[in-house]
Residue, then its C-alpha position, 0 to 999 in steps of 0.5 A: m832824120t833819114v839821110r837819102i843819098g842818090v846814086i846815078t846810074f849811067p850806061g856803062s856804070l860799074d860801081d853804082g851798086d857798090a856805092r849804094r851799099a857803102i851809103s847803107m853801111a854809113g847809115a843813110e838810105p841809098v836811092a837809085l837814080w837814072h841818067g835819063a831822068h830829070d828827077l832827083e827824087g828829093v835826095d839830100a846828096l848825090v854820088l856819081p859812080g865809077g865805070f865807063s859811062y857811054g863807053d868813054y867815047l869822045r873823052a871819059g865822062a864827056i857824054a855823061a856830063h850832058a846826060p839829062i839828069m846832069q842839068e839837075v845835078i849842076a843846079a843842085a850843086a849850085k845850091g849847096m847839095p853835097v855831090l861826090g864824083i868817084c873815078n868816072g864820076f870825077q871825070m863827069l864833074v870836070e867835064a860838066h865844069l863843076l870842078p876845074g881841069g881835066l883827066i887824060r890817059n894815064a902817063h904809062q898808057q895802061f889801066i892800073r889797079r892798086d891799093q893807093r895811099l892818099r894824103v888828105e889835103n882838105a878836111a873841111t868838105a862835106w865828104t872829108n870832114g871825118f878825116s884830119e888834114g894830113q891824114e894818110i889813108i888807103i883807097p883802091l884805085k882802078n883807072a885808065d884815064g886818071g891823069y889830072i891836067c889843067s893850065a898853069e894858071t888854074l893849077a896856081q889857083i887850085e893850090g892857092d885856094g886849097l882846092v886839092a882834096f887828096r894827093y897820091v903818096g908814095v907813087n903817082p900812078n897816072g902822072s897827075l899834076d902835083d900828085i893830085a888825086g882829088l879836088t873840091n870846089a870852093a864851097g866844099n860841097v862838090v868833091g871828085l877823086m879817082p880812087h874808089p872809097e866805096h871799095a874800102v868800107e867793110a873789113g874783110f873786103g877792103p884794101n890791105t893795110a899794115t894791120a891785116m889783109r883786106s882790113g882797110v875801111d878808110g872809104l867809109t869815112f867819105f860817106t859818114s862825113a856826108v851823113s854827119t854834114l847833112a844831119a847837122a844842117a837839119a838839126 
Protein backbone atom coordinates (compact mmCIF):
# COMPACT_ATOMS: atom_id res chain seq x y z
CA MET A 1 0.00 0.00 0.00
CA THR A 2 1.21 3.50 -0.86
CA VAL A 3 0.22 5.92 1.88
CA ARG A 4 -0.85 9.29 0.48
CA ILE A 5 -0.66 12.30 2.82
CA GLY A 6 -2.11 15.62 1.75
CA VAL A 7 -0.52 18.96 2.63
CA ILE A 8 -2.87 21.93 2.36
CA THR A 9 -1.48 25.20 1.06
CA PHE A 10 -3.15 28.39 2.26
CA PRO A 11 -2.28 31.96 1.19
CA GLY A 12 0.72 32.70 3.39
CA SER A 13 1.78 29.09 4.01
CA LEU A 14 5.57 28.88 4.32
CA ASP A 15 6.37 25.30 5.26
CA ASP A 16 4.12 23.30 2.95
CA GLY A 17 7.06 22.30 0.76
CA ASP A 18 9.06 21.20 3.80
CA ALA A 19 6.11 19.11 4.99
CA ARG A 20 5.79 17.39 1.62
CA ARG A 21 9.51 16.61 1.67
CA ALA A 22 9.25 15.15 5.18
CA ILE A 23 6.38 12.95 4.02
CA SER A 24 8.49 11.67 1.11
CA MET A 25 11.36 10.90 3.46
CA ALA A 26 8.97 8.89 5.64
CA GLY A 27 8.12 6.69 2.67
CA ALA A 28 4.72 8.14 1.80
CA GLU A 29 3.44 10.05 -1.21
CA PRO A 30 2.85 13.76 -0.57
CA VAL A 31 -0.20 15.29 -2.22
CA ALA A 32 -0.46 19.06 -2.64
CA LEU A 33 -3.96 20.34 -1.78
CA TRP A 34 -5.35 23.88 -2.17
CA HIS A 35 -7.28 25.82 0.49
CA GLY A 36 -10.02 26.82 -1.95
CA ALA A 37 -10.85 23.27 -3.04
CA HIS A 38 -13.45 20.87 -1.67
CA ASP A 39 -11.58 17.72 -2.73
CA LEU A 40 -9.14 15.82 -0.51
CA GLU A 41 -8.18 13.70 -3.54
CA GLY A 42 -8.46 10.42 -1.68
CA VAL A 43 -5.57 11.03 0.72
CA ASP A 44 -5.10 8.87 3.81
CA ALA A 45 -3.94 11.65 6.16
CA LEU A 46 -3.57 15.42 6.22
CA VAL A 47 -1.01 18.01 7.30
CA LEU A 48 -1.89 21.64 7.96
CA PRO A 49 1.51 23.36 7.62
CA GLY A 50 3.18 26.32 9.26
CA GLY A 51 3.21 29.86 7.98
CA PHE A 52 1.07 32.97 8.25
CA SER A 53 -2.18 31.97 6.56
CA TYR A 54 -4.17 34.98 5.34
CA GLY A 55 -1.56 37.21 6.97
CA ASP A 56 -2.67 36.14 10.48
CA TYR A 57 -5.46 38.73 10.27
CA LEU A 58 -8.07 38.64 13.06
CA ARG A 59 -6.17 35.89 14.91
CA ALA A 60 -3.56 33.45 13.70
CA GLY A 61 -5.40 30.63 11.92
CA ALA A 62 -8.84 32.20 12.35
CA ILE A 63 -9.56 32.88 8.68
CA ALA A 64 -7.93 29.66 7.51
CA ALA A 65 -10.23 27.70 9.82
CA HIS A 66 -13.10 28.82 7.56
CA ALA A 67 -11.39 28.10 4.24
CA PRO A 68 -13.48 25.95 1.89
CA ILE A 69 -11.30 22.84 2.30
CA MET A 70 -11.64 22.94 6.08
CA GLN A 71 -15.18 21.60 5.77
CA GLU A 72 -13.65 18.44 4.33
CA VAL A 73 -10.87 18.41 6.93
CA ILE A 74 -13.36 18.58 9.80
CA ALA A 75 -15.50 15.83 8.28
CA ALA A 76 -12.48 13.59 7.62
CA ALA A 77 -11.14 14.10 11.14
CA ALA A 78 -14.53 13.13 12.57
CA LYS A 79 -14.27 9.85 10.64
CA GLY A 80 -10.81 9.13 12.07
CA MET A 81 -8.43 10.41 9.41
CA PRO A 82 -5.03 11.37 10.90
CA VAL A 83 -4.59 15.15 10.83
CA LEU A 84 -1.44 16.98 11.93
CA GLY A 85 -1.41 20.73 12.50
CA ILE A 86 2.04 22.33 12.72
CA CYS A 87 2.40 25.85 14.20
CA ASN A 88 -0.06 27.84 12.06
CA GLY A 89 -1.77 24.51 11.43
CA PHE A 90 -2.17 24.02 15.19
CA GLN A 91 -3.71 27.48 15.33
CA MET A 92 -6.16 26.42 12.61
CA LEU A 93 -7.10 23.27 14.52
CA VAL A 94 -8.04 25.18 17.67
CA GLU A 95 -9.88 27.83 15.66
CA ALA A 96 -11.83 25.06 13.91
CA HIS A 97 -12.56 23.46 17.31
CA LEU A 98 -10.85 20.21 16.36
CA LEU A 99 -8.67 20.79 19.43
CA PRO A 100 -9.59 22.76 22.56
CA GLY A 101 -8.33 26.13 23.73
CA GLY A 102 -6.57 28.87 21.80
CA LEU A 103 -3.20 30.38 20.95
CA ILE A 104 -2.18 33.97 21.63
CA ARG A 105 0.83 36.26 21.29
CA ASN A 106 3.96 35.00 23.03
CA ALA A 107 4.24 36.23 26.60
CA HIS A 108 7.38 38.23 25.78
CA GLN A 109 5.63 39.76 22.74
CA GLN A 110 8.41 38.71 20.37
CA PHE A 111 8.88 36.23 17.57
CA ILE A 112 11.04 33.34 18.75
CA ARG A 113 13.19 30.81 16.91
CA ARG A 114 15.06 28.10 18.84
CA ASP A 115 15.81 24.38 18.90
CA GLN A 116 13.31 23.33 21.55
CA ARG A 117 13.40 20.33 23.84
CA LEU A 118 10.04 18.60 24.21
CA ARG A 119 8.80 15.72 26.32
CA VAL A 120 6.43 13.25 24.70
CA GLU A 121 3.41 13.00 26.99
CA ASN A 122 1.15 10.88 24.81
CA ALA A 123 2.72 8.20 22.60
CA ALA A 124 -0.57 6.57 21.64
CA THR A 125 -1.65 8.87 18.79
CA ALA A 126 -1.43 8.34 15.05
CA TRP A 127 1.42 10.84 14.90
CA THR A 128 3.37 9.93 18.05
CA ASN A 129 3.27 6.14 18.39
CA GLY A 130 6.86 5.83 17.21
CA PHE A 131 7.99 7.63 20.37
CA SER A 132 7.99 6.42 23.98
CA GLU A 133 6.04 8.21 26.68
CA GLY A 134 8.43 10.47 28.56
CA GLN A 135 10.95 10.54 25.73
CA GLU A 136 12.69 13.89 25.20
CA ILE A 137 13.15 15.12 21.66
CA ILE A 138 14.49 18.27 19.99
CA ILE A 139 12.28 20.04 17.46
CA PRO A 140 12.80 23.51 15.96
CA LEU A 141 10.35 26.18 17.12
CA LYS A 142 9.50 29.47 15.39
CA ASN A 143 6.43 31.50 16.23
CA ALA A 144 5.00 34.77 17.47
CA ASP A 145 1.58 33.50 18.56
CA GLY A 146 2.42 30.28 20.39
CA GLY A 147 1.05 30.92 23.87
CA TYR A 148 -1.46 28.17 24.62
CA ILE A 149 -4.49 29.25 26.68
CA CYS A 150 -7.78 27.74 27.80
CA SER A 151 -10.21 27.96 30.70
CA ALA A 152 -9.37 26.33 34.02
CA GLU A 153 -12.14 23.79 33.41
CA THR A 154 -10.79 22.91 29.96
CA LEU A 155 -7.24 22.65 31.28
CA ALA A 156 -8.37 20.24 33.99
CA GLN A 157 -10.11 18.11 31.37
CA ILE A 158 -7.10 18.16 29.04
CA GLU A 159 -4.79 17.07 31.82
CA GLY A 160 -7.22 14.54 33.23
CA ASP A 161 -7.90 12.91 29.87
CA GLY A 162 -4.23 12.75 28.86
CA LEU A 163 -4.68 15.05 25.85
CA VAL A 164 -1.34 16.83 26.25
CA ALA A 165 0.82 15.39 23.48
CA PHE A 166 4.01 17.39 24.17
CA ARG A 167 5.39 19.74 26.83
CA TYR A 168 8.23 22.20 26.65
CA VAL A 169 11.29 21.13 28.62
CA GLY A 170 13.99 23.41 30.00
CA VAL A 171 12.25 26.63 29.08
CA ASN A 172 8.69 27.64 28.31
CA PRO A 173 9.33 29.81 25.23
CA ASN A 174 5.95 31.49 24.91
CA GLY A 175 4.10 31.35 28.23
CA SER A 176 1.87 28.39 27.37
CA LEU A 177 -0.24 27.06 30.23
CA ASP A 178 1.26 23.96 31.87
CA ASP A 179 4.17 24.11 29.39
CA ILE A 180 1.85 22.71 26.72
CA ALA A 181 3.56 22.46 23.33
CA GLY A 182 1.03 20.21 21.61
CA LEU A 183 -2.31 18.48 22.03
CA THR A 184 -4.22 15.48 20.75
CA ASN A 185 -7.93 14.84 20.53
CA ALA A 186 -9.47 12.00 22.51
CA ALA A 187 -9.44 9.67 19.48
CA GLY A 188 -5.73 10.25 18.90
CA ASN A 189 -6.04 11.01 15.19
CA VAL A 190 -5.79 14.82 15.42
CA VAL A 191 -2.55 16.27 16.78
CA GLY A 192 -1.39 19.88 16.85
CA LEU A 193 1.88 21.37 18.06
CA MET A 194 3.76 24.66 17.79
CA PRO A 195 7.26 23.29 17.01
CA HIS A 196 8.10 22.18 13.45
CA PRO A 197 8.90 18.47 13.05
CA GLU A 198 9.30 18.88 9.28
CA HIS A 199 12.50 20.83 10.00
CA ALA A 200 14.10 17.87 11.78
CA VAL A 201 13.94 15.00 9.33
CA GLU A 202 17.42 14.80 7.78
CA ALA A 203 20.85 14.74 9.37
CA GLY A 204 22.85 17.77 8.36
CA PHE A 205 19.78 19.99 8.18
CA GLY A 206 18.09 19.52 11.56
CA PRO A 207 18.61 21.00 15.02
CA ASN A 208 21.82 20.68 16.96
CA THR A 209 22.06 17.75 19.38
CA ALA A 210 24.58 16.53 21.94
CA THR A 211 25.90 14.18 19.24
CA ALA A 212 26.67 16.74 16.54
CA MET A 213 25.59 20.01 15.00
CA ARG A 214 22.52 19.80 12.74
CA SER A 215 22.13 16.10 13.47
CA GLY A 216 18.60 16.09 14.93
CA VAL A 217 16.05 13.95 13.10
CA ASP A 218 13.41 13.51 15.80
CA GLY A 219 10.81 15.12 13.55
CA LEU A 220 10.85 12.24 11.09
CA THR A 221 9.14 9.99 13.66
CA PHE A 222 5.95 12.07 13.42
CA PHE A 223 5.58 11.12 9.79
CA THR A 224 6.75 7.50 10.04
CA SER A 225 4.30 7.04 12.91
CA ALA A 226 1.43 8.08 10.67
CA VAL A 227 2.65 5.87 7.83
CA SER A 228 2.87 2.87 10.17
CA THR A 229 -0.57 3.59 11.62
CA LEU A 230 -2.17 3.73 8.18
CA ALA A 231 -0.32 0.68 6.88
CA ALA A 232 -1.40 -1.35 9.91
CA ALA A 233 -5.02 -0.25 9.47
CA ALA A 234 -4.95 -1.36 5.84
CA ALA A 235 -3.37 -4.74 6.55
